[in-house]
C-alpha positions in Angstrom: 148.5 98.1 52.3 147.2 94.8 51.0 143.4 95.8 51.3 144.0 98.6 49.2 145.9 96.8 46.2 144.0 95.7 43.1 143.1 92.0 42.5 146.0 92.0 40.2 148.8 93.1 42.4 147.1 90.9 45.2 147.9 88.0 43.2 151.1 89.0 42.1 152.2 89.4 45.6 150.4 85.8 46.5 152.4 84.1 44.0 155.9 85.6 44.8 154.9 84.8 48.4 154.1 81.0 47.8 157.1 80.5 45.5 159.3 81.8 48.1 157.5 80.1 50.8 157.9 76.7 48.9 162.0 76.8 48.9 161.7 78.1 52.8 159.6 75.3 54.0 161.6 72.9 51.5 158.6 71.9 49.5 161.0 72.7 46.5 164.8 72.5 46.0 166.7 75.6 45.1 167.3 77.0 41.6 169.8 75.1 39.8 170.7 72.4 43.2 169.9 68.6 43.4 170.1 69.0 47.1 168.5 71.1 49.7 170.5 74.0 51.5 170.8 72.9 54.9 171.4 76.1 56.7 168.4 78.2 57.2 169.7 81.4 56.9 171.9 80.5 53.7 168.2 78.9 52.5 166.3 82.0 53.3 168.9 84.3 51.2 168.9 81.9 48.4 165.0 82.3 48.4 165.1 85.5 48.9 167.2 86.0 45.8 166.2 83.1 43.6 162.3 82.4 44.2 161.1 85.9 44.5 161.2 87.0 48.2 162.8 90.1 46.9 160.1 90.7 44.8 157.4 89.9 47.4 159.3 92.5 50.1 159.0 95.1 47.5 155.8 94.8 46.5 154.4 95.2 49.9 157.1 98.1 50.8 159.2 95.8 53.4 162.5 96.8 54.4 164.6 94.0 55.1 167.6 92.0 54.4 167.8 88.7 52.3 168.6 86.8 55.7 165.8 88.4 57.6 164.5 85.6 60.0 160.7 87.1 60.1 159.9 87.4 56.3 158.9 84.0 56.2 156.2 84.4 58.8 155.3 87.7 57.0 154.6 85.7 54.0 152.7 83.3 55.9 150.4 85.8 57.5 150.1 87.8 54.1 148.7 84.4 52.5 146.2 83.9 55.2 145.1 87.5 55.0 144.6 87.2 51.2 143.2 83.2 51.5 140.5 84.8 54.6 137.7 85.8 52.5 137.7 82.3 50.8 137.9 81.0 54.0 135.1 82.9 55.4 133.0 81.8 52.1 133.5 78.2 52.5 132.6 78.4 56.2 129.3 80.2 55.4 128.5 77.5 52.8 129.1 74.7 55.0 127.4 76.4 58.2 124.4 77.6 56.2 123.8 74.7 54.1 123.4 76.4 51.1 126.3 76.9 49.0 124.4 78.1 46.2 123.0 80.8 48.1 126.2 82.0 49.6 127.8 81.9 46.4 124.9 84.0 44.9 124.8 86.8 47.9 128.7 86.7 47.0 128.3 87.6 43.6 125.8 90.0 44.1 127.7 92.3 46.5 130.8 92.0 44.5 128.7 93.5 41.8 127.2 96.1 44.0 129.2 98.0 46.3 126.6 99.4 48.3 125.7 96.2 49.3 129.3 94.9 50.3 129.9 94.4 54.2 132.5 97.2 53.5 130.0 99.6 52.3 130.1 102.0 49.4 133.6 102.6 48.0 
């Protein structure tokens, strides 16, 4: 599903997943609270409703409940998939020693689908 989404939709999914995980991973306090929610289940429920976990799940068509313990891992996996091309580009730039050439090739293949690794679309 993620590979067939538009770049704008992918960014929206990414932002929702990051916001949801910011509370799950306890980097942000729950909305309207001065202290973190100590129970993991209650924290997941609150993050699902208040930190766009529900939006993330709906955008990907995931059927789950607000307290689903697998949703945070799913969000992390989706973020890793979204970041994979960037990580591959950075790795190629470091290994080649020519980051300018890697950037030039990436721009050229992005503007010419016939040159991309997936082939013509």
